[in-house]
N, C-alpha and C positions, 0 to 999 in steps of 0.2 A: 359729428356726434359719435360718441364711443360705442360702439357695437358690442364689444366685451362687457361693457357695464349693462346693458340691456340683458344679455344672456344670462348674467349672475343674478339679476333681479328676477328674471324668470325661473332660474333653478331653485330659488328660495321658495317658491310655490306661494307667495303671499299675494301675488299680482297676476291677473289674467292677461292675456295676450292683448286684448281690447284695450286694458287700462296701460300697458307698457307702451302700446303704439301711439295712445293719446299724450302720454307724458314725455316720450321720446320725439313725439312729432313727425312719426312715420305711418304710413299706411299698414293694414292688417296683412294685405299679402306680403308685402316687404318684410313685415315682423315674423310671418310663418317662414318665408324663404330663409331667414337669418338662422332661425330656429333649426330648421332642417338642416342647413349647411353644417351648423355646429354638431347635430346629433350624427351626421354622417361621419365627419372629419375631425371633430373636435374643434380646439381653438385654431389649429391651421387652416379650417375651412372657413374661418372669418376674416382671413386675410385677403386684400384687394386682389381680383383676378385680372388676368390680362384680357382685355377687350378686343384683341386683334384677331381677325379670322384665322383659322388653321389652315384654310386653303382658299385662294381667290376663284372666284368662278370663272372668270376669264384667263385663266393661266394656261399656257400652252402646255400640250400633252407633252410627256417626258420622252415618248418614242419619237415624235416630231423634232424636239430639241436635240436628240441624239443624231439624228438624221441630218439636221442642219449642220451640226459640228462636223460629222463624218464627211459630208460633201465639201466643206470649207478646207477639212484637212487634206482631201484628196485634190482639190483645186484652189490653191492658195489665191490666184489672181481673180476668182469669180466674186462678185458682190451679192448683195442682199436680193436684188432684183432677179438675177439668174437663178439663184438658188430657190427662190419661190416659184419661179416657173417649173423648175425641175422637180419640186415637191409635188406638183399636180400629178405627175405620173406615177408617184408612189401612194399617195394619201387622197382620202377625200376631201373635196374643196370645202367642205364646212368646217373641217380642223385645221387647215393651213392659216397660219398668221400673215399679217399683211408684210409687206417689204420692210416697213420700218420696223416692225417687231423682230423680224428676222435679223436685221441690223442690230438692233438694241441686245438680241440673245448674243450675236458674235461678239459685240463689245464688250459684253458681261463676261464672256469666256476669253477675253484678251486676243480675238482673232481679227480684229480691225487694225489696219495700218493706215495711221492718217497720211492723207495726200499732201504733198507740199504745194502750198498756194503760190502760184506764180504772179508776179506783178504783172500786170498788163498794161499799166499806164506808165508810159515813159514820164520822168520829170521833164518838166518844160523849162528851158533856160531862156531867159528874156533874150530878144534880139538887141535891145538897148537897155541901158541901165543909167537913167538920168541921175545927176548928183544934187540938183535943186529943182525947185517948182519951177514950171512954166518953160523949163528946158525942152522937153518932149511932150507934145499931145497926140492923142490918138483917135482916130475915128472908126466907129465900128458899127456894123447892122447887127441888131440883136436878134434877128429872124422874124417871122411874120406871126401876127396872131389875128383872129378873127374879132372883129369890133360888134358892137350892139347892131349896127345897121347892116351886117352881113357883108361887109367888105374887109377884105384883108389889109392891113396895115404893116408896114415894114419900119421898125424904129431905128433911127440913126443917133447914137450918141457920141458926143464929143467930151472927152475928159484929159485931164491932166494926168501923165504917165508916173509921176512920182508919188502924189498923194491921193491919186484915184479920184479927184474931184470932179463931178461931172458939169461942164459948162453949159450944154445943150443935149436935149433930147427932142427930136422931131419925128413925127409919124409921116411917112411918104406912102 
């Protein structure tokens, strides 16, 4: 609904605020708020305002952020956990952020160097490579598991190595 139209109708003096609020389908406090914004700022006051907060309540103190950055600049190899522990010597424990927040602050300022991930699992090469079905079968114990009667069962499977078809699975 056009807010500017409501203000124009109100400025003519023909309608009361109650009549305008009924005809435009808004409450009286909203109509008074619109009129007050118009009287203070003119038509610019009727534009949609930003609803984002100007400051977050859980935002880290600027002195703490500067100290985090200084510590990281001084000691390039230190991580967020160590920096968090060192902040306890300088600041009160109530204003020190968590290690995750310290890491996020360092990352935001480009001070986090991503680690190279090492491949820990070596690729497994098959001992045999069958060319057709039923050329090689394999038998394997799949480990133990506790059955409903509180006895452990060791399952043995026998499978074709080419198409992985399981011929038998027995509990021992």
